[in-house]
C-alpha positions as a printed NumPy array, in Angstrom:
array([[110.36 , 104.62 ,  75.479],
       [113.064, 102.771,  77.419],
       [112.409, 100.083,  80.042],
       [114.839,  98.453,  82.464],
       [115.34 ,  94.977,  81.052],
       [117.608,  94.028,  83.96 ],
       [114.742,  94.728,  86.368],
       [112.308,  92.685,  84.267],
       [114.781,  89.798,  84.416],
       [114.987,  90.308,  88.169],
       [111.2  ,  90.046,  88.456],
       [111.191,  86.842,  86.399],
       [113.964,  85.491,  88.629],
       [111.913,  86.191,  91.753],
       [109.142,  84.085,  90.256],
       [111.554,  81.316,  89.256],
       [112.978,  81.139,  92.759],
       [109.485,  80.527,  94.124],
       [108.958,  77.666,  91.657],
       [112.348,  76.168,  92.454],
       [111.631,  76.239,  96.167],
       [108.16 ,  74.71 ,  95.781],
       [108.812,  72.033,  93.15 ],
       [112.49 ,  71.252,  93.607],
       [112.817,  71.949,  97.344],
       [115.718,  74.302,  96.673],
       [116.674,  76.952,  99.196],
       [114.951,  80.322,  98.957],
       [116.262,  82.905,  96.459],
       [118.78 ,  80.501,  94.936],
       [118.93 ,  82.164,  91.488],
       [119.297,  85.619,  93.031],
       [122.248,  84.509,  95.164],
       [123.934,  82.921,  92.153],
       [123.499,  86.173,  90.223],
       [124.916,  88.304,  93.051],
       [127.917,  86.008,  93.557],
       [128.634,  85.455,  89.857],
       [128.453,  89.159,  89.02 ],
       [130.789,  89.989,  91.91 ],
       [133.267,  87.374,  90.659],
       [133.01 ,  88.764,  87.14 ],
       [133.818,  92.239,  88.42 ],
       [136.737,  90.816,  90.403],
       [138.062,  89.338,  87.157],
       [137.577,  92.688,  85.345],
       [135.029,  91.509,  82.807],
       [133.819,  94.367,  80.567],
       [130.311,  95.75 ,  81.055],
       [128.701,  93.84 ,  78.158],
       [129.985,  90.54 ,  79.511],
       [128.934,  91.47 ,  83.049],
       [125.383,  92.086,  81.83 ],
       [125.329,  88.723,  80.05 ],
       [126.844,  86.976,  83.085],
       [124.368,  88.456,  85.559],
       [121.311,  87.626,  83.445],
       [122.611,  84.142,  82.611],
       [123.067,  83.537,  86.339],
       [119.509,  84.721,  87.02 ],
       [118.176,  82.475,  84.242],
       [120.382,  79.42 ,  84.777],
       [117.34 ,  77.493,  86.077],
       [114.762,  79.202,  83.854],
       [113.688,  75.925,  82.232],
       [112.752,  74.506,  85.63 ],
       [109.014,  74.398,  84.967],
       [109.593,  72.518,  81.697],
       [111.815,  69.717,  82.958],
       [110.84 ,  69.394,  86.613],
       [107.969,  67.006,  85.931],
       [110.213,  64.544,  84.096],
       [112.588,  64.606,  87.067],
       [109.707,  63.943,  89.449],
       [108.625,  60.894,  87.434],
       [112.063,  59.342,  87.817],
       [113.14 ,  59.607,  84.184],
       [116.815,  59.425,  83.287],
       [118.613,  62.012,  85.441],
       [121.536,  62.564,  83.061],
       [119.143,  63.157,  80.177],
       [117.17 ,  65.605,  82.316],
       [120.331,  67.513,  83.218],
       [121.192,  67.912,  79.535],
       [117.632,  69.079,  78.824],
       [117.727,  71.504,  81.739],
       [120.88 ,  73.12 ,  80.344],
       [119.704,  73.146,  76.72 ],
       [116.298,  74.666,  77.445],
       [117.84 ,  77.244,  79.769],
       [120.268,  78.301,  77.029],
       [117.35 ,  78.564,  74.587],
       [115.558,  80.905,  77.008],
       [118.661,  83.065,  77.429],
       [119.028,  83.435,  73.672],
       [115.682,  85.244,  73.427],
       [117.297,  88.269,  75.083],
       [119.045,  90.951,  72.983],
       [122.615,  90.848,  74.316],
       [125.403,  92.918,  72.784],
       [127.96 ,  90.171,  73.307],
       [128.349,  86.456,  72.603],
       [126.337,  84.348,  75.063],
       [127.074,  80.936,  73.569],
       [127.232,  78.285,  76.269],
       [126.702,  80.562,  79.28 ],
       [123.77 ,  78.513,  80.563],
       [124.316,  75.425,  78.425],
       [127.582,  74.7  ,  80.253],
       [126.725,  75.93 ,  83.746],
       [127.108,  72.404,  85.162],
       [130.519,  71.802,  83.578],
       [133.665,  71.384,  85.688],
       [137.203,  72.315,  84.712],
       [138.252,  68.66 ,  85.067],
       [135.728,  67.487,  82.448],
       [133.337,  65.777,  84.877],
       [130.256,  67.816,  83.881],
       [127.33 ,  66.486,  81.807],
       [128.902,  67.544,  78.488],
       [132.468,  66.525,  79.436],
       [133.92 ,  69.972,  78.726],
       [137.242,  70.937,  80.305],
       [138.686,  74.33 ,  81.265],
       [139.043,  76.427,  78.115],
       [136.35 ,  74.481,  76.267],
       [133.475,  76.471,  77.769],
       [133.08 ,  80.152,  78.688],
       [134.574,  81.616,  81.848],
       [131.146,  83.04 ,  82.715],
       [129.655,  79.523,  82.698],
       [132.315,  78.361,  85.145],
       [131.613,  81.309,  87.45 ],
       [127.915,  80.382,  87.504],
       [128.794,  76.698,  87.948],
       [130.987,  77.348,  90.987],
       [128.46 ,  79.646,  92.684],
       [125.719,  77.101,  91.994],
       [127.899,  74.194,  93.198],
       [128.534,  75.896,  96.535],
       [125.017,  77.263,  97.104],
       [123.307,  73.885,  96.739],
       [125.69 ,  72.348,  99.27 ],
       [126.05 ,  75.133, 101.833],
       [123.157,  77.27 , 103.18 ],
       [124.897,  80.549, 102.321],
       [121.905,  82.616, 103.429],
       [122.23 ,  81.212, 106.953],
       [126.003,  81.221, 107.512],
       [126.885,  83.598, 110.35 ],
       [129.581,  86.209, 109.822],
       [131.615,  84.617, 112.615],
       [131.689,  81.368, 110.622],
       [133.246,  82.976, 107.545],
       [136.658,  81.251, 108.053],
       [134.863,  77.888, 108.171],
       [132.903,  78.785, 105.017],
       [136.029,  79.735, 103.057],
       [137.624,  76.444, 104.033],
       [134.496,  74.604, 102.949],
       [134.539,  76.397,  99.584],
       [138.134,  75.287,  99.004],
       [137.22 ,  71.725,  99.947],
       [134.183,  71.584,  97.64 ],
       [135.814,  73.355,  94.686],
       [139.349,  71.983,  94.644],
       [140.031,  69.814,  91.625],
       [136.666,  70.456,  89.971],
       [137.122,  74.161,  89.202],
       [140.01 ,  76.269,  87.971],
       [142.072,  78.146,  90.509],
       [141.155,  81.398,  88.771],
       [137.452,  81.141,  89.62 ],
       [138.091,  79.637,  93.066],
       [140.304,  82.61 ,  93.952],
       [137.669,  85.018,  92.631],
       [134.991,  83.492,  94.859],
       [137.262,  83.43 ,  97.911],
       [138.057,  87.126,  97.352],
       [134.47 ,  88.369,  96.995],
       [133.034,  86.138,  99.726],
       [133.772,  88.509, 102.603],
       [131.633,  89.551, 105.584],
       [129.728,  92.172, 103.583],
       [128.914,  89.674, 100.839],
       [127.789,  87.084, 103.371],
       [125.316,  89.531, 104.895],
       [124.077,  90.58 , 101.448],
       [123.133,  86.952, 100.649],
       [120.699,  86.693, 103.559],
       [117.016,  86.435, 102.683],
       [116.229,  89.816, 104.227],
       [118.798,  91.595, 102.049],
       [118.943,  89.571,  98.828],
       [116.4  ,  91.667,  96.873],
       [118.324,  94.873,  97.536],
       [121.603,  93.076,  96.873],
       [120.363,  91.864,  93.505],
       [119.164,  95.326,  92.464],
       [122.568,  96.715,  93.401],
       [124.521,  93.93 ,  91.69 ],
       [122.771,  93.908,  88.314],
       [124.375,  96.169,  85.712],
       [121.819,  98.586,  84.292],
       [120.424,  97.294,  80.991],
       [117.598,  99.012,  79.134],
       [115.596,  98.118,  76.064],
       [113.454, 100.296,  73.851],
       [109.861,  99.094,  74.071],
       [109.722,  99.525,  70.289],
       [112.431,  96.833,  69.941],
       [111.025,  93.76 ,  68.15 ],
       [112.959,  91.587,  70.622],
       [110.156,  92.355,  73.093],
       [107.913,  89.789,  71.433],
       [110.53 ,  87.028,  71.687],
       [111.097,  87.85 ,  75.361],
       [107.342,  87.663,  75.885],
       [107.132,  84.17 ,  74.436],
       [109.856,  82.967,  76.786],
       [108.061,  84.462,  79.805],
       [104.761,  82.867,  78.797],
       [106.443,  79.479,  78.463],
       [107.93 ,  79.726,  81.975],
       [104.537,  80.637,  83.477],
       [102.452,  78.074,  81.608],
       [104.637,  75.073,  82.374],
       [104.149,  75.315,  86.128],
       [100.774,  73.557,  85.89 ],
       [ 99.681,  70.845,  83.459],
       [ 96.215,  72.417,  83.439],
       [ 97.378,  75.821,  82.174],
       [100.026,  74.582,  79.735],
       [ 98.761,  76.84 ,  76.911],
       [ 96.884,  79.504,  78.844],
       [ 99.345,  82.404,  78.795],
       [100.744,  81.857,  75.314],
       [ 97.215,  81.591,  73.89 ],
       [ 96.162,  84.828,  75.588],
       [ 99.268,  86.517,  74.172],
       [ 98.58 ,  85.142,  70.691],
       [ 94.933,  86.208,  70.866],
       [ 95.952,  89.667,  72.089],
       [ 98.283,  89.995,  69.103],
       [ 95.506,  88.998,  66.684],
       [ 93.106,  91.507,  68.258],
       [ 95.75 ,  94.246,  68.226],
       [ 96.271,  93.564,  64.526],
       [ 92.504,  93.782,  64.003],
       [ 92.47 ,  97.192,  65.711],
       [ 95.297,  98.449,  63.489],
       [ 98.016,  98.679,  66.146],
       [101.516,  99.233,  64.804],
       [104.272,  96.646,  65.411],
       [105.494,  98.373,  68.562],
       [101.992,  98.524,  70.073],
       [101.39 ,  94.878,  69.17 ],
       [104.661,  93.955,  70.86 ],
       [103.73 ,  95.799,  74.035],
       [100.245,  94.286,  74.332],
       [101.776,  90.872,  73.637],
       [104.263,  91.461,  76.483],
       [101.511,  92.571,  78.875],
       [ 99.515,  89.456,  77.99 ],
       [102.576,  87.261,  78.527],
       [103.133,  88.813,  81.956],
       [ 99.532,  88.983,  83.173],
       [ 99.722,  85.726,  85.149],
       [103.35 ,  85.879,  86.303],
       [102.001,  86.123,  89.852],
       [100.524,  82.614,  89.528],
       [104.032,  81.255,  89.92 ],
       [103.738,  82.238,  93.594],
       [100.48 ,  80.304,  94.042],
       [100.776,  76.748,  95.469],
       [100.396,  74.018,  92.88 ],
       [ 97.773,  72.277,  95.025],
       [ 95.488,  75.269,  94.506],
       [ 96.279,  75.723,  90.805],
       [ 95.62 ,  72.05 ,  90.044],
       [ 92.689,  71.377,  92.36 ],
       [ 90.282,  69.293,  90.252],
       [ 87.116,  70.625,  91.904],
       [ 85.739,  74.036,  92.738],
       [ 87.88 ,  76.197,  95.021],
       [ 86.588,  76.927,  98.496],
       [ 86.46 ,  80.514,  99.758],
       [ 89.918,  80.402, 101.331],
       [ 91.507,  78.838,  98.244],
       [ 89.84 ,  81.466,  96.069],
       [ 91.406,  84.194,  98.212],
       [ 94.79 ,  82.503,  97.737],
       [ 94.502,  82.365,  93.96 ],
       [ 93.28 ,  85.976,  93.823],
       [ 96.655,  87.015,  95.238],
       [ 98.335,  86.222,  91.924],
       [ 97.188,  89.572,  90.516],
       [ 98.69 ,  91.433,  93.471],
       [101.998,  89.625,  92.904],
       [101.882,  90.601,  89.223],
       [101.184,  94.215,  90.175],
       [103.921,  94.308,  92.819],
       [106.606,  92.775,  90.607],
       [105.865,  94.779,  87.449],
       [105.355,  98.098,  89.231],
       [109.047,  98.068,  90.196],
       [110.183,  98.266,  86.552],
       [110.706, 101.814,  85.192],
       [109.12 , 102.175,  81.759],
       [106.566,  99.42 ,  82.4  ],
       [103.814, 101.672,  83.733],
       [101.306, 100.905,  80.962],
       [102.27 ,  97.243,  80.671],
       [101.9  ,  96.84 ,  84.434],
       [ 98.39 ,  98.333,  84.357],
       [ 97.196,  96.264,  81.406],
       [ 98.586,  93.058,  82.935],
       [ 97.357,  93.603,  86.485],
       [ 93.856,  94.793,  85.546],
       [ 92.811,  91.541,  83.881],
       [ 90.459,  90.51 ,  86.725],
       [ 88.908,  93.944,  87.23 ],
       [ 85.299,  94.473,  86.131],
       [ 83.578,  97.575,  84.784],
       [ 81.082,  97.621,  87.666],
       [ 83.777,  97.489,  90.363],
       [ 83.158,  93.853,  91.344],
       [ 86.578,  92.626,  90.194],
       [ 89.902,  92.326,  92.004],
       [ 92.409,  93.163,  93.398],
       [ 91.498,  96.878,  93.582],
       [ 87.812,  96.941,  92.643],
       [ 88.377,  99.372,  89.782],
       [ 85.433, 100.641,  87.741],
       [ 84.919, 101.579,  84.089],
       [ 86.442, 105.041,  84.518],
       [ 89.695, 103.442,  85.772],
       [ 90.082, 100.882,  82.988],
       [ 91.576, 101.862,  79.647],
       [ 90.959, 100.036,  76.382],
       [ 93.899,  97.624,  76.602],
       [ 93.021,  96.689,  80.188],
       [ 89.483,  95.901,  79.053],
       [ 90.821,  93.975,  76.055],
       [ 93.073,  91.709,  78.137],
       [ 90.27 ,  91.12 ,  80.641],
       [ 87.963,  89.909,  77.866],
       [ 90.642,  87.748,  76.269],
       [ 91.543,  86.185,  79.626],
       [ 87.904,  85.237,  80.213],
       [ 87.551,  83.902,  76.672],
       [ 90.632,  81.695,  77.019],
       [ 89.767,  80.419,  80.513],
       [ 86.224,  79.565,  79.459],
       [ 87.19 ,  77.925,  76.162],
       [ 90.181,  75.815,  77.247],
       [ 89.909,  72.408,  78.929],
       [ 90.192,  72.619,  82.714],
       [ 89.895,  70.041,  85.528],
       [ 86.326,  71.197,  86.121],
       [ 85.076,  71.649,  82.527],
       [ 85.743,  70.402,  79.009],
       [ 86.935,  72.61 ,  76.171],
       [ 84.134,  74.835,  74.848],
       [ 83.375,  75.915,  71.296],
       [ 83.519,  79.545,  70.251],
       [ 79.715,  79.717,  70.282],
       [ 79.457,  78.36 ,  73.846],
       [ 82.312,  80.579,  75.031],
       [ 80.735,  83.686,  73.535],
       [ 77.422,  82.933,  75.257],
       [ 79.2  ,  83.283,  78.606],
       [ 81.242,  86.334,  77.608],
       [ 78.208,  88.049,  76.068],
       [ 76.213,  87.452,  79.251],
       [ 78.96 ,  89.176,  81.232],
       [ 78.906,  92.099,  78.791],
       [ 75.12 ,  92.362,  79.062],
       [ 75.467,  92.525,  82.847],
       [ 77.955,  95.404,  82.64 ],
       [ 81.02 ,  93.389,  83.737],
       [ 83.105,  93.587,  80.545],
       [ 83.312,  95.839,  77.501],
       [ 80.426,  95.353,  75.056],
       [ 82.301,  96.568,  71.955],
       [ 85.347,  94.395,  72.601],
       [ 83.075,  91.406,  73.23 ],
       [ 81.469,  91.902,  69.808],
       [ 84.878,  92.263,  68.146],
       [ 86.168,  89.069,  69.788],
       [ 83.074,  87.273,  68.526],
       [ 83.905,  88.315,  64.981],
       [ 87.67 ,  87.757,  65.096],
       [ 87.928,  84.54 ,  67.123],
       [ 85.164,  82.536,  65.413],
       [ 87.593,  80.85 ,  62.955],
       [ 89.623,  79.512,  65.922],
       [ 86.777,  77.607,  67.583],
       [ 88.29 ,  74.614,  69.451],
       [ 91.664,  75.494,  67.9  ],
       [ 94.829,  77.16 ,  69.153],
       [ 95.624,  80.6  ,  67.778],
       [ 99.019,  80.278,  66.052],
       [102.098,  82.245,  67.037],
       [102.484,  85.661,  65.433],
       [104.202,  85.446,  62.054],
       [107.307,  87.064,  63.547],
       [107.821,  84.004,  65.791],
       [107.148,  81.291,  63.236],
       [109.923,  79.272,  61.594],
       [112.613,  81.074,  63.538],
       [112.149,  84.338,  61.671],
       [112.631,  87.71 ,  63.33 ],
       [110.641,  90.903,  63.123]])
């Protein structure tokens, strides 16, 4: 079965833009605008389709390491070192995706200038054209509120672009931006239109859900989600690892294990839209805060439901807070609505949340965790059989992290 990888990347980008706005005080939809502008410039320069795909996704992911380095920036650590780390980690994330063309340096060098004044000191010709396209779009967008520039002010904007870009970027990419930045483009960059503009701009790119690259993509997604909060630093990746172990126990084939791993990695993507003050509150949430955090499942459902080919993955991921008796959320589904993998992820999510250290409780042993999960099973909230299987399979990992699947260890590939 094929799934639209470009649309998955778009969903991840939507989440990243929310993080960037909240933690870095960037303008809304920054990564989306960079992708729309960069892809348009690439088309203007007649880049072939494979390079356009790589360019558009690199532009979407140019700030994908934000949640990993933002805290070091906030503590006032060395800014130049942080900028290098930002570029290096972003390039690492990009390299998890199965491109059909060379992507070396596309994100790594997205802060380089043609005159050699970037963090790595590269000059024109020493880094990819695509990286310079992203760099110019990024350079302009952080200095000019493109989403708010009126069409009547387009002449002023073009003059401002020339002023900001001259000397730092090659004339080739400056001319490309000046050409594509017309009235229609300016309107398309507005907040009300940017989602549709992104969907239109991204070249179609599909992946077979049997492709082993799925599991590497999943790990990258989990890392982005977990690093938003210090209190959930291992939550998603541990749920994904536990899901893989359980899938192996149930005899799933490699493709099925990859898909359940992906669903587990995506199950909390909606938490990126939840304010950090709620995620990291040290005490119990009040009723209003609980309603806020419950919305994360609706965000997950909304974002994943837009991706053709992700129908099962969307259901498994977004059902993880549903209960068999209908008391869960967001839709109050009952046992008849919840398939085996939905029930499995729900149990694993509870197990991980109960066992890991949180602001309001210490880490719990397997025995103590199972007492809580078994009580829920006895009360008809979660699946009794899966609860018993988790008890048997997870016992050796009491107070320990479940390791990455073998296919992700030591840089090997499935």
